[in-house]
C-alpha positions as CSV (number, residue, x, y, z in Angstrom):
1,M,-3.6,18.9,-4.1
2,R,-1.6,18.1,-1.0
3,A,-3.8,15.3,0.2
4,F,-3.5,13.4,-3.1
5,R,0.3,13.9,-3.3
6,E,0.8,12.8,0.3
7,A,-1.4,9.7,-0.2
8,V,0.5,8.7,-3.4
9,E,3.9,9.3,-1.8
10,A,2.9,7.2,1.2
11,R,1.6,4.5,-1.3
12,D,-1.8,4.7,0.6
13,L,-4.1,3.7,-2.3
14,D,-7.2,3.6,-0.1
15,A,-6.6,7.3,0.7
16,V,-6.1,8.0,-3.0
17,E,-9.3,6.2,-3.9
18,A,-11.2,8.2,-1.3
19,L,-10.2,11.4,-3.1
20,L,-11.8,10.2,-6.4
21,A,-15.3,11.3,-7.4
22,E,-17.6,8.5,-8.5
23,D,-17.7,9.9,-12.0
24,V,-14.0,10.6,-12.3
25,V,-12.6,10.5,-15.9
26,F,-9.0,9.1,-16.2
27,T,-7.1,9.9,-19.4
28,S,-4.1,7.7,-19.9
29,P,-0.9,8.6,-21.7
30,V,-1.0,5.3,-23.6
31,V,-4.6,4.6,-24.4
32,F,-6.8,6.7,-26.7
33,E,-10.1,6.5,-25.0
34,P,-10.4,7.8,-21.4
35,Y,-11.7,5.6,-18.6
36,A,-14.8,6.7,-16.7
37,G,-15.5,5.8,-13.1
38,K,-14.0,5.5,-9.7
39,A,-13.5,1.7,-9.7
40,I,-11.5,1.5,-13.0
41,T,-9.5,4.7,-12.1
42,A,-8.6,3.3,-8.7
43,A,-7.5,0.0,-10.2
44,I,-5.4,1.7,-12.8
45,L,-3.7,3.8,-10.1
46,R,-3.0,0.7,-8.1
47,A,-1.3,-0.8,-11.1
48,V,0.7,2.3,-11.7
49,I,2.1,2.0,-8.2
50,R,3.1,-1.6,-8.9
51,V,4.8,-0.6,-12.2
52,F,6.6,2.7,-11.4
53,E,9.9,2.4,-9.6
54,D,11.7,5.3,-7.8
55,F,8.5,7.4,-8.2
56,R,8.6,10.9,-6.7
57,Y,6.8,14.2,-7.2
58,V,9.2,17.1,-8.0
59,R,6.9,20.0,-8.4
60,E,3.3,21.0,-7.7
61,L,1.4,23.8,-9.5
62,S,-2.1,25.0,-8.7
63,G,-4.6,27.2,-10.5
64,A,-5.9,30.4,-9.0
65,D,-9.3,28.9,-8.3
66,G,-7.8,25.9,-6.3
67,R,-9.5,23.4,-8.5
68,D,-6.8,22.7,-11.1
69,H,-3.5,21.2,-10.2
70,A,-0.4,19.8,-11.9
71,L,2.0,17.4,-10.1
72,V,5.2,16.9,-12.0
73,F,6.9,13.6,-11.3
74,T,9.9,11.3,-12.2
75,A,9.8,7.6,-12.2
76,R,11.4,4.5,-13.8
77,V,9.8,1.6,-15.6
78,G,12.5,-1.0,-15.9
79,E,15.5,0.6,-17.5
80,R,13.5,3.6,-18.8
81,Q,13.4,7.0,-17.0
82,I,10.1,8.8,-17.2
83,D,9.2,12.4,-16.6
84,G,5.5,13.1,-16.4
85,C,2.7,15.2,-15.0
86,D,-0.6,14.4,-13.4
87,F,-3.2,17.1,-14.3
88,I,-6.0,17.0,-11.7
89,H,-9.3,18.9,-11.6
90,L,-11.5,18.9,-8.5
91,D,-15.3,19.0,-8.6
92,E,-17.3,21.3,-6.3
93,D,-17.0,18.8,-3.5
94,G,-13.2,18.8,-3.7
95,L,-13.0,15.4,-5.2
96,I,-11.0,14.5,-8.3
97,D,-13.3,14.4,-11.3
98,E,-10.7,14.7,-14.1
99,F,-7.3,13.0,-14.0
100,T,-5.0,13.2,-17.0
101,V,-1.4,11.8,-17.1
102,M,1.2,12.8,-19.6
103,V,4.7,11.2,-19.8
104,R,7.9,11.6,-21.8
105,P,10.1,10.5,-23.6
106,L,8.6,8.1,-26.2
107,S,10.8,5.2,-25.1
108,G,9.5,5.7,-21.5
109,T,5.9,5.9,-22.7
110,Q,6.4,2.7,-24.7
111,A,7.9,0.9,-21.6
112,L,4.9,2.2,-19.5
113,A,2.4,1.0,-22.1
114,A,4.0,-2.5,-22.1
115,A,4.1,-2.7,-18.3
116,M,0.6,-1.5,-17.9
117,G,-0.6,-3.9,-20.7
118,A,0.8,-6.7,-18.6
119,Q,-1.3,-5.5,-15.7
120,F,-4.6,-5.1,-17.6
121,E,-6.2,-8.4,-16.6
122,Q,-5.6,-7.6,-12.9
123,I,-6.9,-4.0,-13.4
124,A,-10.1,-5.4,-14.9
125,K,-10.6,-7.9,-12.1
126,E,-10.0,-5.2,-9.4
127,A,-12.4,-2.8,-11.1
128,E,-15.1,-5.5,-11.5
129,A,-14.8,-6.6,-7.9
130,K,-15.1,-3.0,-6.7
131,E,-18.1,-2.3,-8.8
132,A,-19.8,-5.5,-7.6
133,K,-19.1,-4.5,-4.0
134,V,-20.5,-1.0,-4.5
135,A,-23.7,-2.5,-6.2
136,E,-24.1,-5.0,-3.3
137,A,-23.8,-2.1,-0.7
138,K,-26.5,-0.2,-2.6
139,V,-28.8,-3.2,-2.6
140,A,-28.2,-3.8,1.1
141,S,-28.9,-0.2,2.0
142,G,-32.0,-0.1,-0.1
143,G,-30.6,2.4,-2.5
144,E,-31.5,2.8,-6.2
145,A,-30.0,-0.6,-7.0
146,G,-31.9,-2.1,-4.1
147,A,-35.2,-0.6,-5.2
148,E,-34.6,-1.8,-8.8
149,A,-33.8,-5.3,-7.7
150,R,-36.9,-5.5,-5.5
151,F,-39.2,-4.6,-8.4
152,K,-37.9,-6.8,-11.1
């Protein structure tokens, strides 16, 4: 998943977002329920970039079919060192439709949970704004949302 890795390493979050499928499912290492959708996943990844310090990928693994990838990383959250892995699955169009993150050790996971919890209000606002923008674009283009709005 060279394009994703390069976008993250360059901190190019617009490029990262462009690689996400609309129906992407993000599974967090600190929250039980997965998050569904491009807007919330992109907002979470933007927050992660704000929270992680000294982030770098150290290894990349790919499945034989080219649709499954694992990117091993190290980072720091405050004083806690974290080792982790991004497990990525691509859909038939080559977009990320499943994104699972695992981290260790427990003290690092707890620091990450606290830091991301502090970001949650901003994450929610970013996701809502993105969803509203997408809905407006559909209405303006006469898409499904536009047709629905015209006949209500």
